[in-house]
N, C-alpha and C positions, 0 to 999 in steps of 0.2 A: 721790716721787720724777718724776713727769710735770713737776710743775713746776719742777727742779732740773735735766729735760733739756733745755727749754724756756730755758732761761736759759744755758746750754752752748751750746746753738746760737745764741741771739742771741748772746752775745756773742765764738763763735768768728766768725759772720756780719759783726761788726763790726771785726775784728782783717782781715781781707779788705777790705771795703769798703776802710778805715786805711792797708789798703798791710801791716800787721804779715806776713801771712802771702800765699802764692800758690798755684799750682796744683800744686806740688810737698808740699804739707802737704793735699792733699787724697790724692796717690796715696800720700802714706806711712798717709795713713786704710785705703786701700784692702787694704795689708796686710794688717791684723788684722786675724781673724776667731775664728772657737770655740776654734783651737787655740794661737792665741796674743794673749789676750783685753788682754794688757795691752801689747801691743806697742809701738803708739804713747808711751803713759808711758812706756816704756822709756828708747825712744831718745831721747824731749825729755831724759830725766833725763843720760841719757848726754851730750847738747848743754849743757847746763845747764853738768855736771858738767867741760865741758873749756872750753868759756867761761869759768868761773873762772880753770880755770887761767892760759889764753891770755891774758887780762884782766891779769892778776898780773906775767905775765913781761912784758909791755908795760908794763905802770906802769912794770918793774925798770928795762927795756932804754931807757925817753926816761926814766930819771933818772939813767943813767951819762953819763960825760962821757968821749971825747965819744959820743954817740950812734952807735948801730950800728942806723944802717938799714937796710941789708941783713938783719939778722938780724929787725929788729921787723917789716918786709917778709914776712919767711917764717910772722911769726907771725899778722899781717893772711889772708894767701893761705890757709891756715889755716884761721882763725875762717871767711873768705871762705865755703871750700871746705864748708866744715862746716854753713854756715846756707844755702847754696843746696841741699845733701842734705833740709835739716827743710821747708825752704819758709818759710823766718824772712826774707821778701823784703828789709824793711828793715834788719835788720842786713847784710845781704847789699850793701846798698848803699851804707852805709856805711861798712864795707869797703871800695871801691872807691875811696871820695872819701878815704880813710886812705892807703891807698895810693897813691894819687895826690902827697899830700903826703910819704912815704914816698921819692920817686922825685925828688922837687925837694929833701929835707931840708931840709927845714919843719917845725920841733921844734913849732914853735907849731899849727901847721893841725891 
């Protein structure tokens, strides 16, 4: 068990170093306690479930002719906010770039 916990800490540290996670994830972890031992797992599961739905919506919207960039931007804005709230820094940053493509109505971007 100690070895698995060590591996988990090492993996988590690498995700911070590589910019996948930011301090908001640490704040999320601090909210977990004995009364809610699975808090982080539950929040991240909801994040991944919602992300899957949003990505499917974005994909479908990009297939429409003409492309409704306002709708796509709304989906990406929602994904960016969700990512920021759980500390998924790299996803949040990619969403910011994606939104600039929506503003420019650049489907290829």
